[in-house]
C-alpha positions as CSV (number, residue, x, y, z in Angstrom):
1,M,112.1,81.7,127.7
2,L,109.2,79.6,126.4
3,E,107.4,82.8,125.3
4,Q,110.5,83.9,123.3
5,M,110.7,80.5,121.6
6,M,107.0,80.6,120.7
7,R,107.4,84.1,119.2
8,A,110.4,83.0,117.2
9,V,108.6,79.9,115.8
10,A,105.5,82.0,115.0
11,R,107.6,84.6,113.1
12,K,109.4,81.9,111.2
13,I,106.1,80.2,110.1
14,I,104.6,83.5,109.1
15,A,107.7,84.5,107.1
16,Q,107.9,81.1,105.3
17,E,104.2,80.2,104.7
18,Y,102.5,83.6,104.7
19,P,105.0,86.2,103.4
20,H,102.1,88.3,102.1
21,A,101.0,88.8,105.7
22,K,104.0,91.0,106.4
23,S,103.2,93.5,103.7
24,P,100.0,95.5,103.3
25,A,97.4,94.1,100.9
26,V,96.7,97.6,99.5
27,V,99.3,100.3,98.9
28,Y,99.4,103.7,97.2
29,A,101.5,104.2,94.1
30,T,102.3,106.8,91.6
31,V,102.2,106.0,87.9
32,S,105.8,106.5,86.7
33,K,105.2,105.2,83.1
34,A,102.0,104.6,81.1
35,T,101.8,102.8,77.8
36,Q,98.7,102.0,75.7
37,L,98.8,98.5,74.4
38,G,97.6,97.2,71.0
39,E,95.3,94.7,72.7
40,T,91.7,95.8,73.1
41,F,88.6,94.9,75.0
42,D,84.9,95.6,74.5
43,L,82.3,97.1,76.9
44,K,79.1,95.6,75.6
45,D,75.3,96.1,76.2
46,L,75.6,99.9,76.7
47,V,72.8,102.4,76.2
48,I,74.1,105.7,74.8
49,H,72.0,108.8,75.5
50,N,72.1,111.9,73.4
51,D,71.5,114.8,75.9
52,E,70.6,117.3,73.1
53,T,67.9,115.3,71.5
54,G,66.8,113.0,74.4
55,S,67.2,110.0,72.2
56,S,69.2,106.8,73.1
57,F,70.5,103.8,71.3
58,K,72.3,100.6,72.1
59,G,76.0,100.3,71.5
60,H,79.4,99.2,72.6
61,I,82.9,100.7,73.2
62,T,86.2,99.2,72.1
63,A,89.1,100.4,74.2
64,H,92.7,99.6,74.7
65,W,94.4,97.8,77.6
66,N,97.1,99.9,79.3
67,E,100.4,98.9,81.0
68,Y,101.9,100.8,83.8
69,T,105.1,101.0,85.8
70,L,104.2,102.0,89.4
71,T,106.3,103.4,92.3
72,V,104.9,102.6,95.7
73,V,104.5,105.7,98.0
74,D,103.5,106.3,101.6
75,R,100.3,108.0,102.6
76,W,101.9,111.4,102.0
77,G,103.1,110.6,98.5
78,D,106.7,110.0,99.3
79,E,108.5,107.1,97.6
80,D,108.5,103.9,99.8
81,E,111.9,102.5,99.1
82,S,111.1,99.2,100.9
83,F,109.2,98.2,97.6
84,P,110.8,97.8,94.2
85,P,109.2,99.5,91.2
86,L,106.2,97.5,89.9
87,P,106.5,97.1,86.1
88,G,104.0,95.5,83.7
89,V,100.8,96.3,85.7
90,R,98.0,95.9,83.2
91,S,94.7,97.7,83.6
92,K,91.6,98.7,81.6
93,G,91.7,102.1,83.5
94,Q,93.4,105.1,81.9
95,Y,95.8,106.9,84.2
96,K,98.4,109.6,83.3
97,A,102.0,109.6,84.5
98,G,102.1,111.2,87.9
99,A,98.6,110.0,89.0
100,F,98.2,108.3,92.4
101,V,96.5,104.9,92.4
102,A,95.5,102.3,95.0
103,V,97.1,99.0,94.2
104,A,96.0,95.6,95.6
105,M,98.3,92.7,96.1
106,A,95.9,90.0,97.4
107,Y,97.8,87.2,99.0
108,G,101.0,88.6,97.7
109,D,99.9,88.0,94.1
110,S,100.6,90.3,91.1
111,P,99.6,93.9,91.7
112,A,96.2,95.1,90.4
113,I,95.2,98.8,90.2
114,I,91.9,99.4,92.1
115,G,91.5,103.0,90.9
116,E,92.8,106.5,91.1
117,V,93.1,108.2,94.5
118,Q,93.8,111.6,95.9
119,L,96.4,111.9,98.6
């Protein structure tokens, strides 16, 4: 009886104060929609090498942010219906619709794409 009460109290505390502990911190997802945004970012202090001449020079790259809608999948790539679609996930990475990505949700916060994966 006491053991059951302790378990019930522990479950209640975890559900109320640590809801992120009930879900995995990293999940797989498929990119269902990809949009390039107008907002850009710079990769600075790069050294560009010319393979044909052997020369190199300093430079930078200006690239666009991207926004994705993701669908959480299980380890076999089947949709996990216990998660809603994840819209508005911004990333510097460029992924095509249909790509599989690893997504982190540290402490239950907003999802962040870690990178592309192969299932």
